[in-house]
PDB file of N, H, CA, C and O in Angstrom:
ATOM      1  N   MET A   1     164.033-217.754 -12.861  1.00  0.00           N
ATOM      2  CA  MET A   1     165.025-216.886 -13.475  1.00  0.00           C
ATOM      3  C   MET A   1     165.418-217.469 -14.832  1.00  0.00           C
ATOM      4  O   MET A   1     165.591-218.678 -14.983  1.00  0.00           O
ATOM      5  N   ASN A   2     165.550-216.600 -15.785  1.00  0.00           N
ATOM      6  H   ASN A   2     165.410-215.617 -15.662  1.00  0.00           H
ATOM      7  CA  ASN A   2     165.911-217.020 -17.146  1.00  0.00           C
ATOM      8  C   ASN A   2     167.415-217.211 -17.262  1.00  0.00           C
ATOM      9  O   ASN A   2     168.168-216.931 -16.330  1.00  0.00           O
ATOM     10  N   ASN A   3     167.833-217.692 -18.419  1.00  0.00           N
ATOM     11  H   ASN A   3     167.221-217.920 -19.176  1.00  0.00           H
ATOM     12  CA  ASN A   3     169.258-217.902 -18.679  1.00  0.00           C
ATOM     13  C   ASN A   3     170.043-216.599 -18.663  1.00  0.00           C
ATOM     14  O   ASN A   3     171.242-216.600 -18.387  1.00  0.00           O
ATOM     15  N   ASN A   4     169.374-215.482 -18.959  1.00  0.00           N
ATOM     16  H   ASN A   4     168.399-215.481 -19.184  1.00  0.00           H
ATOM     17  CA  ASN A   4     170.072-214.200 -19.009  1.00  0.00           C
ATOM     18  C   ASN A   4     170.031-213.470 -17.663  1.00  0.00           C
ATOM     19  O   ASN A   4     170.288-212.267 -17.606  1.00  0.00           O
ATOM     20  N   LEU A   5     169.711-214.184 -16.588  1.00  0.00           N
ATOM     21  H   LEU A   5     169.503-215.161 -16.634  1.00  0.00           H
ATOM     22  CA  LEU A   5     169.644-213.650 -15.224  1.00  0.00           C
ATOM     23  C   LEU A   5     168.553-212.593 -15.056  1.00  0.00           C
ATOM     24  O   LEU A   5     168.606-211.776 -14.137  1.00  0.00           O
ATOM     25  N   ASN A   6     167.580-212.617 -15.938  1.00  0.00           N
ATOM     26  H   ASN A   6     167.537-213.282 -16.685  1.00  0.00           H
ATOM     27  CA  ASN A   6     166.462-211.680 -15.891  1.00  0.00           C
ATOM     28  C   ASN A   6     165.232-212.456 -15.456  1.00  0.00           C
ATOM     29  O   ASN A   6     164.919-213.489 -16.047  1.00  0.00           O
ATOM     30  N   ASN A   7     164.528-211.981 -14.435  1.00  0.00           N
ATOM     31  H   ASN A   7     164.783-211.142 -13.955  1.00  0.00           H
ATOM     32  CA  ASN A   7     163.369-212.711 -13.951  1.00  0.00           C
ATOM     33  C   ASN A   7     162.046-212.158 -14.495  1.00  0.00           C
ATOM     34  O   ASN A   7     160.986-212.447 -13.940  1.00  0.00           O
ATOM     35  N   VAL A   8     162.096-211.374 -15.562  1.00  0.00           N
ATOM     36  H   VAL A   8     162.957-211.139 -16.013  1.00  0.00           H
ATOM     37  CA  VAL A   8     160.891-210.825 -16.183  1.00  0.00           C
ATOM     38  C   VAL A   8     160.332-211.843 -17.172  1.00  0.00           C
ATOM     39  O   VAL A   8     161.038-212.308 -18.067  1.00  0.00           O
ATOM     40  N   ASP A   9     159.059-212.182 -17.000  1.00  0.00           N
ATOM     41  H   ASP A   9     158.485-211.804 -16.273  1.00  0.00           H
ATOM     42  CA  ASP A   9     158.375-213.096 -17.914  1.00  0.00           C
ATOM     43  C   ASP A   9     157.602-212.250 -18.925  1.00  0.00           C
ATOM     44  O   ASP A   9     156.565-211.674 -18.595  1.00  0.00           O
ATOM     45  N   MET A  10     158.105-212.178 -20.140  1.00  0.00           N
ATOM     46  H   MET A  10     158.948-212.646 -20.408  1.00  0.00           H
ATOM     47  CA  MET A  10     157.512-211.305 -21.154  1.00  0.00           C
ATOM     48  C   MET A  10     156.071-211.700 -21.485  1.00  0.00           C
ATOM     49  O   MET A  10     155.240-210.823 -21.721  1.00  0.00           O
ATOM     50  N   ASP A  11     155.762-212.985 -21.506  1.00  0.00           N
ATOM     51  H   ASP A  11     156.438-213.697 -21.315  1.00  0.00           H
ATOM     52  CA  ASP A  11     154.392-213.420 -21.791  1.00  0.00           C
ATOM     53  C   ASP A  11     153.441-212.934 -20.705  1.00  0.00           C
ATOM     54  O   ASP A  11     152.344-212.458 -21.001  1.00  0.00           O
ATOM     55  N   ARG A  12     153.861-213.053 -19.451  1.00  0.00           N
ATOM     56  H   ARG A  12     154.752-213.440 -19.211  1.00  0.00           H
ATOM     57  CA  ARG A  12     153.024-212.586 -18.340  1.00  0.00           C
ATOM     58  C   ARG A  12     152.860-211.078 -18.392  1.00  0.00           C
ATOM     59  O   ARG A  12     151.757-210.571 -18.188  1.00  0.00           O
ATOM     60  N   GLU A  13     153.930-210.357 -18.660  1.00  0.00           N
ATOM     61  H   GLU A  13     154.826-210.769 -18.826  1.00  0.00           H
ATOM     62  CA  GLU A  13     153.861-208.897 -18.740  1.00  0.00           C
ATOM     63  C   GLU A  13     152.939-208.455 -19.875  1.00  0.00           C
ATOM     64  O   GLU A  13     152.161-207.517 -19.709  1.00  0.00           O
ATOM     65  N   ALA A  14     153.020-209.116 -21.016  1.00  0.00           N
ATOM     66  H   ALA A  14     153.652-209.879 -21.151  1.00  0.00           H
ATOM     67  CA  ALA A  14     152.148-208.779 -22.147  1.00  0.00           C
ATOM     68  C   ALA A  14     150.694-209.073 -21.812  1.00  0.00           C
ATOM     69  O   ALA A  14     149.799-208.315 -22.186  1.00  0.00           O
ATOM     70  N   SER A  15     150.463-210.173 -21.108  1.00  0.00           N
ATOM     71  H   SER A  15     151.190-210.788 -20.805  1.00  0.00           H
ATOM     72  CA  SER A  15     149.108-210.528 -20.705  1.00  0.00           C
ATOM     73  C   SER A  15     148.543-209.501 -19.728  1.00  0.00           C
ATOM     74  O   SER A  15     147.392-209.086 -19.860  1.00  0.00           O
ATOM     75  N   LEU A  16     149.339-209.094 -18.758  1.00  0.00           N
ATOM     76  H   LEU A  16     150.274-209.432 -18.651  1.00  0.00           H
ATOM     77  CA  LEU A  16     148.890-208.076 -17.797  1.00  0.00           C
ATOM     78  C   LEU A  16     148.634-206.739 -18.486  1.00  0.00           C
ATOM     79  O   LEU A  16     147.687-206.033 -18.141  1.00  0.00           O
ATOM     80  N   MET A  17     149.471-206.393 -19.451  1.00  0.00           N
ATOM     81  H   MET A  17     150.240-206.967 -19.731  1.00  0.00           H
ATOM     82  CA  MET A  17     149.283-205.141 -20.171  1.00  0.00           C
ATOM     83  C   MET A  17     147.986-205.171 -20.981  1.00  0.00           C
ATOM     84  O   MET A  17     147.264-204.175 -21.025  1.00  0.00           O
ATOM     85  N   ALA A  18     147.686-206.292 -21.614  1.00  0.00           N
ATOM     86  H   ALA A  18     148.272-207.101 -21.577  1.00  0.00           H
ATOM     87  CA  ALA A  18     146.439-206.421 -22.377  1.00  0.00           C
ATOM     88  C   ALA A  18     145.233-206.334 -21.448  1.00  0.00           C
ATOM     89  O   ALA A  18     144.237-205.694 -21.782  1.00  0.00           O
ATOM     90  N   LYS A  19     145.316-206.967 -20.297  1.00  0.00           N
ATOM     91  H   LYS A  19     146.125-207.487 -20.025  1.00  0.00           H
ATOM     92  CA  LYS A  19     144.229-206.899 -19.316  1.00  0.00           C
ATOM     93  C   LYS A  19     144.016-205.462 -18.854  1.00  0.00           C
ATOM     94  O   LYS A  19     142.880-204.993 -18.780  1.00  0.00           O
ATOM     95  N   ASN A  20     145.095-204.769 -18.546  1.00  0.00           N
ATOM     96  H   ASN A  20     146.018-205.150 -18.606  1.00  0.00           H
ATOM     97  CA  ASN A  20     144.993-203.376 -18.114  1.00  0.00           C
ATOM     98  C   ASN A  20     144.406-202.494 -19.202  1.00  0.00           C
ATOM     99  O   ASN A  20     143.632-201.584 -18.908  1.00  0.00           O
ATOM    100  N   GLN A  21     144.761-202.748 -20.449  1.00  0.00           N
ATOM    101  H   GLN A  21     145.390-203.488 -20.688  1.00  0.00           H
ATOM    102  CA  GLN A  21     144.221-201.968 -21.561  1.00  0.00           C
ATOM    103  C   GLN A  21     142.723-202.177 -21.693  1.00  0.00           C
ATOM    104  O   GLN A  21     141.981-201.222 -21.923  1.00  0.00           O
ATOM    105  N   LEU A  22     142.275-203.411 -21.551  1.00  0.00           N
ATOM    106  H   LEU A  22     142.877-204.186 -21.365  1.00  0.00           H
ATOM    107  CA  LEU A  22     140.834-203.692 -21.610  1.00  0.00           C
ATOM    108  C   LEU A  22     140.088-203.001 -20.476  1.00  0.00           C
ATOM    109  O   LEU A  22     139.027-202.415 -20.695  1.00  0.00           O
ATOM    110  N   LEU A  23     140.632-203.067 -19.275  1.00  0.00           N
ATOM    111  H   LEU A  23     141.493-203.543 -19.097  1.00  0.00           H
ATOM    112  CA  LEU A  23     139.998-202.399 -18.139  1.00  0.00           C
ATOM    113  C   LEU A  23     139.959-200.883 -18.346  1.00  0.00           C
ATOM    114  O   LEU A  23     138.942-200.243 -18.078  1.00  0.00           O
ATOM    115  N   TYR A  24     141.053-200.321 -18.816  1.00  0.00           N
ATOM    116  H   TYR A  24     141.879-200.841 -19.033  1.00  0.00           H
ATOM    117  CA  TYR A  24     141.122-198.882 -19.076  1.00  0.00           C
ATOM    118  C   TYR A  24     140.059-198.470 -20.089  1.00  0.00           C
ATOM    119  O   TYR A  24     139.350-197.485 -19.883  1.00  0.00           O
ATOM    120  N   ASN A  25     139.950-199.223 -21.184  1.00  0.00           N
ATOM    121  H   ASN A  25     140.527-200.023 -21.352  1.00  0.00           H
ATOM    122  CA  ASN A  25     138.956-198.903 -22.209  1.00  0.00           C
ATOM    123  C   ASN A  25     137.537-198.982 -21.651  1.00  0.00           C
ATOM    124  O   ASN A  25     136.696-198.146 -21.982  1.00  0.00           O
ATOM    125  N   ALA A  26     137.269-199.967 -20.819  1.00  0.00           N
ATOM    126  H   ALA A  26     137.953-200.646 -20.551  1.00  0.00           H
ATOM    127  CA  ALA A  26     135.943-200.096 -20.216  1.00  0.00           C
ATOM    128  C   ALA A  26     135.647-198.912 -19.308  1.00  0.00           C
ATOM    129  O   ALA A  26     134.537-198.381 -19.327  1.00  0.00           O
ATOM    130  N   TYR A  27     136.622-198.495 -18.518  1.00  0.00           N
ATOM    131  H   TYR A  27     137.524-198.927 -18.502  1.00  0.00           H
ATOM    132  CA  TYR A  27     136.419-197.353 -17.628  1.00  0.00           C
ATOM    133  C   TYR A  27     136.209-196.062 -18.415  1.00  0.00           C
ATOM    134  O   TYR A  27     135.371-195.239 -18.047  1.00  0.00           O
ATOM    135  N   VAL A  28     136.956-195.886 -19.480  1.00  0.00           N
ATOM    136  H   VAL A  28     137.636-196.555 -19.779  1.00  0.00           H
ATOM    137  CA  VAL A  28     136.792-194.688 -20.302  1.00  0.00           C
ATOM    138  C   VAL A  28     135.397-194.657 -20.924  1.00  0.00           C
ATOM    139  O   VAL A  28     134.761-193.605 -20.964  1.00  0.00           O
ATOM    140  N   GLN A  29     134.923-195.793 -21.405  1.00  0.00           N
ATOM    141  H   GLN A  29     135.440-196.649 -21.373  1.00  0.00           H
ATOM    142  CA  GLN A  29     133.574-195.856 -21.967  1.00  0.00           C
ATOM    143  C   GLN A  29     132.531-195.523 -20.911  1.00  0.00           C
ATOM    144  O   GLN A  29     131.564-194.818 -21.199  1.00  0.00           O
ATOM    145  N   GLN A  30     132.712-196.017 -19.702  1.00  0.00           N
ATOM    146  H   GLN A  30     133.497-196.590 -19.467  1.00  0.00           H
ATOM    147  CA  GLN A  30     131.763-195.741 -18.618  1.00  0.00           C
ATOM    148  C   GLN A  30     131.749-194.256 -18.274  1.00  0.00           C
ATOM    149  O   GLN A  30     130.678-193.675 -18.098  1.00  0.00           O
ATOM    150  N   VAL A  31     132.913-193.641 -18.176  1.00  0.00           N
ATOM    151  H   VAL A  31     133.782-194.114 -18.318  1.00  0.00           H
ATOM    152  CA  VAL A  31     132.986-192.213 -17.867  1.00  0.00           C
ATOM    153  C   VAL A  31     132.351-191.402 -18.987  1.00  0.00           C
ATOM    154  O   VAL A  31     131.626-190.444 -18.720  1.00  0.00           O
ATOM    155  N   ASN A  32     132.612-191.768 -20.229  1.00  0.00           N
ATOM    156  H   ASN A  32     133.201-192.547 -20.446  1.00  0.00           H
ATOM    157  CA  ASN A  32     131.997-191.061 -21.358  1.00  0.00           C
ATOM    158  C   ASN A  32     130.478-191.177 -21.319  1.00  0.00           C
ATOM    159  O   ASN A  32     129.769-190.216 -21.619  1.00  0.00           O
ATOM    160  N   HIS A  33     129.986-192.340 -20.955  1.00  0.00           N
ATOM    161  H   HIS A  33     130.562-193.121 -20.712  1.00  0.00           H
ATOM    162  CA  HIS A  33     128.539-192.533 -20.839  1.00  0.00           C
ATOM    163  C   HIS A  33     127.967-191.637 -19.743  1.00  0.00           C
ATOM    164  O   HIS A  33     126.928-191.005 -19.934  1.00  0.00           O
ATOM    165  N   GLU A  34     128.634-191.584 -18.614  1.00  0.00           N
ATOM    166  H   GLU A  34     129.478-192.097 -18.459  1.00  0.00           H
ATOM    167  CA  GLU A  34     128.168-190.743 -17.510  1.00  0.00           C
ATOM    168  C   GLU A  34     128.151-189.269 -17.919  1.00  0.00           C
ATOM    169  O   GLU A  34     127.215-188.543 -17.584  1.00  0.00           O
ATOM    170  N   ILE A  35     129.166-188.833 -18.630  1.00  0.00           N
ATOM    171  H   ILE A  35     129.927-189.422 -18.903  1.00  0.00           H
ATOM    172  CA  ILE A  35     129.222-187.442 -19.090  1.00  0.00           C
ATOM    173  C   ILE A  35     128.087-187.161 -20.062  1.00  0.00           C
ATOM    174  O   ILE A  35     127.450-186.110 -19.986  1.00  0.00           O
ATOM    175  N   ARG A  36     127.827-188.102 -20.987  1.00  0.00           N
ATOM    176  H   ARG A  36     128.345-188.955 -21.049  1.00  0.00           H
ATOM    177  CA  ARG A  36     126.713-187.914 -21.924  1.00  0.00           C
ATOM    178  C   ARG A  36     125.390-187.809 -21.185  1.00  0.00           C
ATOM    179  O   ARG A  36     124.544-186.988 -21.539  1.00  0.00           O
ATOM    180  N   MET A  37     125.204-188.637 -20.156  1.00  0.00           N
ATOM    181  H   MET A  37     125.891-189.304 -19.868  1.00  0.00           H
ATOM    182  CA  MET A  37     123.960-188.602 -19.387  1.00  0.00           C
ATOM    183  C   MET A  37     123.824-187.277 -18.628  1.00  0.00           C
ATOM    184  O   MET A  37     122.722-186.738 -18.520  1.00  0.00           O
ATOM    185  N   LEU A  38     124.922-186.756 -18.109  1.00  0.00           N
ATOM    186  H   LEU A  38     125.817-187.194 -18.197  1.00  0.00           H
ATOM    187  CA  LEU A  38     124.883-185.451 -17.443  1.00  0.00           C
ATOM    188  C   LEU A  38     124.509-184.348 -18.433  1.00  0.00           C
ATOM    189  O   LEU A  38     123.730-183.452 -18.106  1.00  0.00           O
ATOM    190  N   ARG A  39     125.067-184.417 -19.644  1.00  0.00           N
ATOM    191  H   ARG A  39     125.700-185.144 -19.910  1.00  0.00           H
ATOM    192  CA  ARG A  39     124.735-183.414 -20.663  1.00  0.00           C
ATOM    193  C   ARG A  39     123.266-183.475 -21.048  1.00  0.00           C
ATOM    194  O   ARG A  39     122.625-182.443 -21.249  1.00  0.00           O
ATOM    195  N   VAL A  40     122.733-184.695 -21.150  1.00  0.00           N
ATOM    196  H   VAL A  40     123.253-185.533 -20.986  1.00  0.00           H
ATOM    197  CA  VAL A  40     121.306-184.852 -21.465  1.00  0.00           C
ATOM    198  C   VAL A  40     120.475-184.231 -20.350  1.00  0.00           C
ATOM    199  O   VAL A  40     119.481-183.555 -20.615  1.00  0.00           O
ATOM    200  N   GLY A  41     120.877-184.458 -19.110  1.00  0.00           N
ATOM    201  H   GLY A  41     121.684-185.007 -18.895  1.00  0.00           H
ATOM    202  CA  GLY A  41     120.143-183.897 -17.988  1.00  0.00           C
ATOM    203  C   GLY A  41     120.222-182.377 -17.946  1.00  0.00           C
ATOM    204  O   GLY A  41     119.254-181.721 -17.561  1.00  0.00           O
ATOM    205  N   ILE A  42     121.336-181.820 -18.327  1.00  0.00           N
ATOM    206  H   ILE A  42     122.123-182.353 -18.640  1.00  0.00           H
ATOM    207  CA  ILE A  42     121.504-180.359 -18.290  1.00  0.00           C
ATOM    208  C   ILE A  42     120.846-179.709 -19.503  1.00  0.00           C
ATOM    209  O   ILE A  42     120.089-178.749 -19.361  1.00  0.00           O
ATOM    210  N   ASP A  43     121.134-180.230 -20.693  1.00  0.00           N
ATOM    211  H   ASP A  43     121.749-181.010 -20.809  1.00  0.00           H
ATOM    212  CA  ASP A  43     120.624-179.649 -21.935  1.00  0.00           C
ATOM    213  C   ASP A  43     119.212-180.079 -22.248  1.00  0.00           C
ATOM    214  O   ASP A  43     118.468-179.328 -22.880  1.00  0.00           O
ATOM    215  N   GLY A  44     118.826-181.258 -21.829  1.00  0.00           N
ATOM    216  H   GLY A  44     119.430-181.868 -21.316  1.00  0.00           H
ATOM    217  CA  GLY A  44     117.496-181.782 -22.135  1.00  0.00           C
ATOM    218  C   GLY A  44     117.388-182.405 -23.513  1.00  0.00           C
ATOM    219  O   GLY A  44     116.290-182.716 -23.975  1.00  0.00           O
ATOM    220  N   ARG A  45     118.517-182.586 -24.167  1.00  0.00           N
ATOM    221  H   ARG A  45     119.408-182.333 -23.792  1.00  0.00           H
ATOM    222  CA  ARG A  45     118.515-183.209 -25.492  1.00  0.00           C
ATOM    223  C   ARG A  45     119.764-184.063 -25.663  1.00  0.00           C
ATOM    224  O   ARG A  45     120.721-183.958 -24.896  1.00  0.00           O
ATOM    225  N   VAL A  46     119.732-184.897 -26.670  1.00  0.00           N
ATOM    226  H   VAL A  46     118.954-184.983 -27.293  1.00  0.00           H
ATOM    227  CA  VAL A  46     120.848-185.834 -26.888  1.00  0.00           C
ATOM    228  C   VAL A  46     121.894-185.230 -27.766  1.00  0.00           C
ATOM    229  O   VAL A  46     122.903-185.872 -28.056  1.00  0.00           O
TER     230      VAL A  46
END
C-alpha cells in the first residue's frame, strides 16, 4: 500500500497495458491476414 492509501502500482498497470496492446495488435494482424487469405480464395486474386 502506498502513502496515499492506494494499492494501485502505476508502473505495473502501465506494463500490463503495454503488454495487452501488443497482444491486441498481434491478434488484429492475424485476423486481417486470415481475411485477406479468404478473399484470395474467393476472388482468386490478391
